[in-house]
C-alpha positions in Angstrom: 27.0 9.9 -48.9 27.1 6.2 -49.6 23.3 6.0 -49.4 23.1 8.9 -52.0 25.5 7.0 -54.3 23.5 3.8 -54.0 20.3 5.6 -54.7 21.7 7.3 -57.8 23.2 3.9 -59.0 19.8 2.2 -58.5 18.0 5.0 -60.3 20.4 4.9 -63.3 20.2 1.1 -63.5 16.4 1.3 -63.4 16.3 4.0 -66.1 18.6 2.0 -68.5 16.8 -1.2 -67.8 19.5 -3.1 -65.9 18.3 -5.8 -63.5 18.7 -4.4 -60.0 20.2 -7.6 -58.9 23.3 -6.8 -61.0 23.9 -3.4 -59.2 26.4 -3.4 -56.3 27.0 -0.5 -53.9 30.0 1.5 -54.9 33.1 0.7 -52.8 34.4 3.8 -51.1 37.7 5.0 -52.5 40.9 5.4 -50.4 42.4 8.9 -50.2 46.0 9.3 -49.4 48.6 12.0 -48.9 52.3 11.4 -48.7 54.6 14.2 -47.6 58.3 14.1 -48.6 61.1 16.4 -47.5 63.6 16.7 -50.4 67.2 17.6 -49.8 67.9 21.3 -50.4 68.6 22.1 -54.1 67.3 18.8 -55.3 63.6 19.5 -55.8 63.7 20.1 -59.6 65.5 16.8 -60.3 63.1 15.0 -57.9 60.1 16.4 -59.6 61.5 15.5 -63.0 61.9 11.9 -61.8 58.4 11.8 -60.2 56.7 13.3 -63.2 58.2 10.6 -65.4 57.1 7.9 -62.9 53.6 9.5 -62.6 52.7 8.2 -66.1 52.9 4.6 -64.9 51.3 5.4 -61.5 48.3 7.0 -63.2 48.0 4.1 -65.6 48.1 1.5 -62.8 44.9 -0.4 -62.2 43.0 1.1 -59.3 44.6 4.6 -59.4 41.8 7.1 -59.7 43.9 10.3 -59.2 47.5 11.1 -58.6 48.8 14.7 -58.1 52.2 16.0 -57.2 52.1 19.2 -55.1 55.2 21.4 -54.7 55.0 23.7 -51.6 55.1 27.4 -52.6 56.9 28.4 -49.4 59.1 25.5 -48.6 61.2 24.4 -51.5 62.0 21.1 -49.8 58.4 20.0 -49.3 56.5 17.9 -51.8 53.1 16.3 -51.2 51.5 13.5 -53.2 47.7 13.4 -53.3 46.3 10.1 -54.4 43.0 8.4 -54.7 42.8 4.6 -55.1 39.9 2.3 -55.8 40.7 0.3 -52.7 43.4 -0.6 -50.1 44.0 -3.7 -52.2 44.8 -1.7 -55.4 47.2 0.5 -53.4 48.9 -2.6 -52.0 49.3 -4.0 -55.5 50.8 -0.8 -56.7 53.2 -0.6 -53.8 54.2 -4.2 -54.3 54.9 -3.5 -58.0 57.0 -0.4 -57.1 59.0 -2.6 -54.6 59.6 -5.2 -57.3 60.9 -2.6 -59.6 63.1 -1.2 -56.8 61.8 2.3 -57.5 62.6 3.3 -53.9 66.3 3.0 -54.6 65.9 5.9 -57.1 64.2 8.0 -54.5 66.6 7.5 -51.7 69.3 10.0 -52.7 66.6 12.8 -52.8 65.1 12.2 -49.4 66.0 14.4 -46.4 64.0 12.1 -44.1 61.4 9.4 -44.1 58.1 10.2 -45.9 54.9 10.6 -43.8 51.6 9.4 -45.1 48.0 9.6 -44.1 44.9 7.7 -45.3 41.5 9.3 -45.5 37.9 8.4 -46.1 35.8 10.9 -48.0 33.5 12.6 -45.5 31.9 15.1 -47.8 32.1 15.8 -51.5 
């Protein structure tokens, strides 16, 4: 996959006349899921808070995609699907959220600790 991206990048650079020495291989993105169990009866308020916060998340440097998924069968389950430019951009985002004490707003909604998983794109 990375080889294909590099070949396409080099071809486009050649076609538009860029010096190939200026072309760098694309850094693979970081894919992330975070699953949250919300206290019963609190999902609507939780989603309202998260949709408001999502505006800043999506605008944060390095955020390539941010989706909030509400489980159709379990009204207490919410999953975040995120794509970040790099681990460093995700770390900067998390540090900013810590500085703004956003976690304190989430605490009353949580039925337990969130679980998260990081992924590398295996196929597109």
